[in-house]
C-alpha positions as CSV (number, residue, x, y, z in Angstrom):
1,M,223.9,132.5,365.2
2,T,222.2,135.6,366.7
3,Q,224.1,137.7,364.1
4,M,222.8,135.5,361.2
5,K,219.2,135.9,362.4
6,T,219.7,139.6,362.5
7,I,220.9,139.7,358.9
8,I,218.0,137.5,357.7
9,S,215.5,139.7,359.5
10,L,216.9,142.8,357.9
11,F,216.8,141.3,354.4
12,I,213.1,140.3,354.9
13,L,212.2,143.7,356.2
14,T,213.9,145.3,353.1
15,L,212.1,143.1,350.8
16,V,208.7,143.9,352.4
17,L,209.3,147.7,352.2
18,S,210.3,147.3,348.6
19,C,207.2,145.5,347.6
20,G,205.0,148.1,349.4
21,S,206.7,150.9,347.4
22,S,206.1,149.1,344.1
23,E,202.5,148.7,344.8
24,K,202.2,152.4,345.7
25,E,204.0,153.5,342.3
26,S,201.8,151.1,340.2
27,Q,198.7,152.5,341.8
28,S,199.8,156.1,341.2
29,L,200.5,155.4,337.4
30,T,197.1,153.9,337.0
31,D,195.5,156.9,338.5
32,L,197.4,159.3,336.2
33,K,196.4,157.4,333.1
34,T,192.8,157.4,334.1
35,K,192.9,161.1,334.8
36,K,194.6,161.7,331.3
37,A,191.7,159.7,329.6
38,T,189.2,161.7,331.4
39,L,190.9,165.0,330.3
40,I,191.1,164.0,326.7
41,E,187.4,163.1,326.8
42,K,186.6,166.6,328.1
43,M,188.8,168.2,325.5
44,D,187.0,166.3,322.7
45,R,183.7,167.3,324.1
46,I,184.7,170.9,324.4
47,S,186.2,170.9,320.9
48,T,182.9,169.6,319.5
49,E,181.0,172.2,321.3
50,L,183.4,175.0,320.1
51,K,182.9,173.9,316.5
52,S,179.1,174.1,316.9
53,V,179.4,177.6,318.3
54,E,181.7,178.7,315.5
55,V,179.2,177.4,312.9
56,A,176.3,179.2,314.7
57,I,178.3,182.4,314.8
58,S,179.2,182.1,311.1
59,E,175.6,181.7,310.3
60,L,174.5,184.7,312.5
61,D,177.4,187.0,312.0
62,T,176.6,189.3,309.0
63,L,179.9,191.1,309.4
64,Q,182.1,188.0,308.7
65,K,185.1,188.6,306.3
66,L,184.7,186.9,302.9
67,M,187.1,186.9,300.1
68,T,186.3,189.5,297.4
69,V,186.4,188.5,293.7
70,T,185.4,190.1,290.4
71,S,183.4,188.3,287.7
72,F,182.3,188.8,284.1
73,K,179.6,187.2,281.9
74,A,180.5,184.8,279.3
75,E,180.1,186.1,275.8
76,I,179.8,184.5,272.3
77,K,182.7,185.8,270.0
78,D,184.5,185.0,266.8
79,F,187.7,182.9,267.7
80,N,190.6,182.4,265.3
81,H,193.6,180.2,265.8
82,Y,196.8,180.8,263.8
83,I,199.9,178.8,263.0
84,E,202.9,181.1,263.0
85,V,205.7,180.4,260.5
86,Q,208.2,182.5,258.6
87,G,208.4,182.8,254.8
88,M,210.3,184.5,252.1
89,V,209.2,186.7,249.1
90,K,210.1,185.2,245.8
91,A,209.4,186.1,242.1
92,D,209.0,183.8,239.2
93,Q,210.4,186.5,237.0
94,S,213.7,187.1,238.9
95,I,216.6,185.4,237.1
96,E,220.3,185.7,236.4
97,L,220.8,185.7,232.6
98,H,223.8,183.9,231.1
99,A,225.3,184.3,227.6
100,E,224.3,181.3,225.6
101,M,227.8,181.1,224.0
102,G,231.3,182.1,225.2
103,G,233.0,185.3,223.7
104,T,234.2,188.7,224.2
105,V,231.7,191.3,225.4
106,T,231.6,194.0,222.7
107,A,228.8,196.2,224.0
108,I,226.5,196.4,227.1
109,L,223.3,198.2,225.8
110,T,221.6,198.8,229.1
111,K,222.4,199.9,232.7
112,E,221.4,198.9,236.2
113,G,217.9,200.1,237.2
114,Q,216.7,200.5,233.6
115,Y,213.4,199.0,232.6
116,V,213.6,196.8,229.5
117,S,211.1,195.1,227.3
118,K,210.8,191.5,226.4
119,G,212.9,190.7,223.3
120,Q,215.2,193.7,223.8
121,I,218.8,193.2,223.1
122,L,220.8,193.9,226.3
123,A,224.3,193.1,225.3
124,T,226.3,191.7,222.3
125,L,229.3,189.4,222.1
126,D,232.0,189.3,219.4
127,S,230.4,187.4,216.5
128,A,232.8,188.3,213.7
129,V,233.5,184.8,212.8
130,I,229.9,183.8,212.6
131,D,229.1,187.0,210.6
132,N,231.7,186.1,208.0
133,S,230.3,182.7,207.7
134,V,226.8,184.0,207.2
135,L,228.2,186.4,204.3
136,Q,229.9,183.4,202.6
137,L,226.8,181.2,203.0
138,E,224.6,184.0,201.6
139,T,226.6,184.0,198.3
140,Q,226.4,180.2,198.0
141,L,222.7,180.2,198.9
142,A,222.0,182.9,196.2
143,L,223.8,180.7,193.5
144,A,221.9,177.6,194.7
145,T,218.6,179.4,194.6
146,T,219.1,180.7,191.0
147,T,220.2,177.2,189.9
148,F,217.2,175.6,191.4
149,E,214.8,178.2,190.0
150,R,216.3,177.5,186.4
151,Q,216.1,173.7,186.9
152,A,212.5,174.1,188.1
153,R,211.5,176.0,184.9
154,L,213.1,173.4,182.7
155,W,211.4,170.6,184.7
156,D,208.1,172.3,184.2
157,Q,208.8,172.1,180.5
158,N,209.7,168.5,180.7
159,I,213.4,169.4,180.0
160,G,216.2,167.9,181.8
161,S,216.3,165.0,184.2
162,E,214.5,164.6,187.4
163,I,217.7,163.9,189.2
164,Q,219.1,167.3,188.3
165,F,216.0,169.0,189.6
166,L,216.1,167.1,192.9
167,Q,219.9,167.8,193.3
168,A,219.3,171.6,192.8
169,K,216.5,171.5,195.3
170,A,218.5,169.6,197.9
171,Q,221.5,171.9,197.6
172,K,219.3,175.0,198.0
173,E,217.4,173.6,201.0
174,G,220.6,172.4,202.6
175,L,222.2,175.8,202.3
176,E,219.0,177.4,203.7
177,N,219.1,175.1,206.8
178,N,222.8,176.0,207.3
179,M,221.8,179.7,207.1
180,K,219.2,179.1,209.8
181,S,221.8,177.4,212.0
182,L,224.3,180.2,211.6
183,R,221.7,182.9,212.3
184,A,220.6,181.0,215.5
185,Q,224.3,181.0,216.5
186,A,224.5,184.7,215.8
187,R,221.5,185.3,218.1
188,K,223.3,183.4,220.8
189,M,226.0,186.0,220.7
190,K,223.4,188.5,222.0
191,V,221.9,188.7,225.5
192,I,218.2,189.2,225.0
193,A,215.6,190.0,227.6
194,P,213.2,186.9,228.1
195,F,210.5,189.1,229.8
196,S,210.0,192.8,230.6
197,G,211.6,193.9,233.9
198,T,214.3,195.9,235.6
199,I,218.0,195.4,235.3
200,D,219.0,194.8,238.9
201,Q,222.7,194.1,238.5
202,I,225.2,193.7,235.7
203,F,228.1,191.3,236.4
204,A,229.9,191.4,233.1
205,K,232.1,194.2,231.7
206,T,232.7,195.4,228.1
207,G,235.8,193.8,226.7
208,E,235.6,191.0,229.2
209,L,235.6,187.3,228.1
210,T,232.5,185.6,229.4
211,S,231.1,182.1,229.3
212,P,227.7,180.3,229.6
213,Q,228.6,179.3,233.2
214,A,229.2,182.9,234.4
215,P,226.1,185.1,235.2
216,F,225.9,188.1,232.8
217,L,223.1,190.2,234.7
218,R,220.3,190.0,236.9
219,L,216.7,190.8,235.5
220,V,213.8,191.2,237.9
221,N,210.1,191.7,237.4
222,L,208.3,192.2,240.8
223,K,204.8,193.0,239.6
224,N,203.7,189.5,240.8
225,V,205.5,187.9,243.6
226,Y,204.8,185.0,246.0
227,V,205.7,184.1,249.7
228,E,207.0,180.6,250.2
229,S,207.2,179.0,253.6
230,D,207.9,175.6,255.1
231,V,205.2,174.2,257.5
232,T,205.6,171.1,259.6
233,E,203.7,168.0,258.5
234,T,201.7,168.2,261.8
235,Y,199.4,170.8,260.2
236,L,199.0,168.9,256.8
237,K,195.3,168.4,257.5
238,S,194.6,171.9,258.6
239,I,196.1,173.7,255.6
240,K,194.6,173.7,252.2
241,K,194.4,175.8,249.1
242,G,192.4,178.8,250.0
243,T,193.3,178.9,253.7
244,K,193.4,182.5,255.0
245,V,196.6,183.9,256.1
246,L,197.9,187.2,257.7
247,L,201.3,188.5,256.4
248,N,203.5,190.9,258.2
249,F,206.6,192.3,256.6
250,T,208.4,193.8,259.6
251,S,211.3,195.4,257.7
252,I,208.9,197.7,255.7
253,G,206.1,197.9,258.2
254,K,203.6,196.4,255.8
255,S,200.7,193.9,256.7
256,T,198.2,192.3,254.4
257,E,195.7,189.4,254.2
258,A,195.9,186.6,251.5
259,S,195.1,183.1,250.8
260,I,197.2,180.1,250.2
261,S,197.5,179.5,246.6
262,Q,199.4,176.1,246.6
263,V,200.1,173.4,249.0
264,G,203.1,171.2,248.3
265,N,202.7,167.5,247.7
266,F,206.2,166.5,248.9
267,I,207.3,166.3,252.6
268,N,211.0,167.1,253.1
269,P,212.5,164.1,254.9
270,N,215.2,166.2,256.4
271,N,212.8,168.5,258.4
272,R,209.4,166.8,257.9
273,S,207.9,169.9,256.4
274,F,206.0,170.8,253.2
275,K,205.9,173.9,251.0
276,T,203.2,176.5,250.8
277,R,202.9,179.2,248.3
278,I,200.9,182.5,248.7
279,D,200.6,184.7,245.5
280,L,200.6,188.4,245.9
281,K,200.2,191.5,243.7
282,N,203.0,194.0,244.0
283,P,202.1,197.1,241.9
284,N,204.5,199.5,243.5
285,N,207.4,197.0,243.9
286,E,207.3,197.4,247.7
287,L,208.0,193.7,248.2
288,K,211.6,192.8,247.2
289,A,213.0,189.3,246.5
290,N,214.1,187.4,249.6
291,L,212.3,189.7,251.9
292,L,211.2,187.9,255.2
293,A,207.6,187.6,256.1
294,D,205.9,186.6,259.3
295,I,202.9,184.4,258.4
296,K,199.9,183.6,260.5
297,I,197.9,180.7,258.9
298,N,194.3,180.6,260.1
299,D,193.9,176.8,260.7
300,F,190.8,177.1,263.0
301,R,187.9,179.5,263.3
302,A,184.6,179.3,265.2
303,N,181.9,181.4,266.9
304,G,181.2,180.6,270.5
305,I,182.3,181.1,274.1
306,V,185.7,182.8,274.3
307,I,187.3,183.5,277.7
308,P,190.7,184.6,279.0
309,S,193.1,181.6,279.2
310,R,194.4,182.8,282.7
311,I,191.1,181.7,284.4
312,V,191.3,178.2,282.9
313,Q,192.8,175.7,285.3
314,K,193.5,171.9,285.6
315,D,192.9,169.8,288.7
316,R,194.9,166.7,289.9
317,D,193.0,164.4,287.4
318,N,194.2,166.7,284.6
319,K,190.5,167.9,284.0
320,T,189.9,171.5,282.8
321,F,187.8,173.6,284.8
322,V,186.8,177.2,285.6
323,Y,185.2,178.8,288.7
324,T,181.8,180.2,288.2
325,I,179.7,181.9,290.8
326,E,176.0,181.6,291.8
327,P,173.9,183.9,294.0
328,K,173.6,182.9,297.7
329,G,171.7,185.4,299.8
330,D,173.6,188.7,299.9
331,N,176.7,187.0,298.6
332,H,177.7,184.4,296.1
333,K,179.0,180.8,296.1
334,V,181.9,179.5,294.1
335,V,181.1,176.5,291.8
336,K,183.8,174.4,290.1
337,T,182.7,174.0,286.5
338,F,184.3,171.5,284.2
339,V,184.8,172.7,280.5
340,T,186.3,171.6,277.2
341,E,189.0,173.9,275.9
342,A,189.0,173.3,272.1
343,K,191.8,175.8,271.2
344,N,193.7,178.5,272.8
345,Y,195.6,181.4,271.1
346,N,197.0,184.7,272.1
347,N,195.9,184.3,275.8
348,F,192.3,183.4,274.9
349,S,190.5,180.1,274.9
350,Y,187.6,178.8,272.9
351,I,185.3,176.8,275.2
352,S,183.2,174.2,273.2
353,E,181.5,172.6,276.2
354,G,180.6,173.5,279.8
355,L,179.6,177.2,279.6
356,S,176.7,179.3,278.2
357,E,176.0,183.0,277.6
358,T,174.4,183.2,281.1
359,S,177.6,181.8,283.0
360,M,179.2,184.2,285.4
361,L,183.0,183.5,285.7
362,V,185.2,184.4,288.6
363,D,187.9,186.7,287.2
364,K,190.2,188.3,289.8
365,G,190.7,185.8,292.6
366,A,190.1,182.8,290.4
367,R,193.4,181.2,291.6
368,L,192.7,181.8,295.3
369,V,189.1,180.5,295.8
370,N,187.9,177.0,296.5
371,K,184.8,175.2,295.3
372,N,181.6,175.9,297.4
373,E,183.3,178.8,299.1
374,D,181.2,181.9,299.9
375,V,182.7,185.1,298.4
376,K,181.8,188.7,298.1
377,L,181.4,190.1,294.6
378,V,182.8,193.5,293.7
379,N,182.8,195.5,290.5
């Protein structure tokens, strides 16, 4: 019994001690939290005071370090935008001549590089059969002509029948038509120049059998040529007859200005493009058929504010802007100025709205500054 009381007493004593320790720990945690809150409050107050001091220092410190930038004044200039395509030199008078009838080549009366005139005979084919037929027909035609003339004299004297006169006339006219046909065939046995030009290449050879399907020679006249190009239908509204172009023939180191002579009325369904033609004079034959040309088509021109494209930026809202500067005491302040970029070409932008001749734009440093920032301007 005594032992049981002793155990109970020990348990109660342990419980009391345990409760006392918990109360002490709880009281210590509360004190620490209170102390932490006090320190945080002091830190906030000190931080606020520190910021005030920094602001005061920045206003009084004339030696503060500012970002240095350069600037330039906006200017009004001529601006041109070009569409760049490739084209090819062609000539209306550049053809491959074919013999109109088949036969053996009996003579080639010209050589490569030779200048020939319109109507000049360039080559002949074997026409012996046709020539013999012409001789026979000439004899028959002479007889028919004599017969008709006699019948005509008799008819004028009211001698003979009308039918005899008409038969003689019909026979004569029929033979004359046959003669015209034979002579036309005889001309087809000759290769004749349809225009004046230079023999560029001869494909046939003397003694060789040729046909209308095989090219006989190439005749070229390059006094007047044109450049043809394909332009995507996107630019259909911008390109018209008379639109100015710049042509550069890289292979021969020649450049020239011209105007579009013709705009095609058909859009190719395969590549969604249309044809343009630029007529050119070529007095010295510098431009050769199929020569490549780099073409710049002037689809937009204006006079206004033109600035380097590198200083034009876009913000998160996809709005276009530039940084301008305004005087502020001994230094300058950066201003974010929204603009409208109408066109850009060759690293320059045409600004239609937002800037004037008096605007001062940030140049070097434009990608590093922020709006309303104070900067130091240097030359």
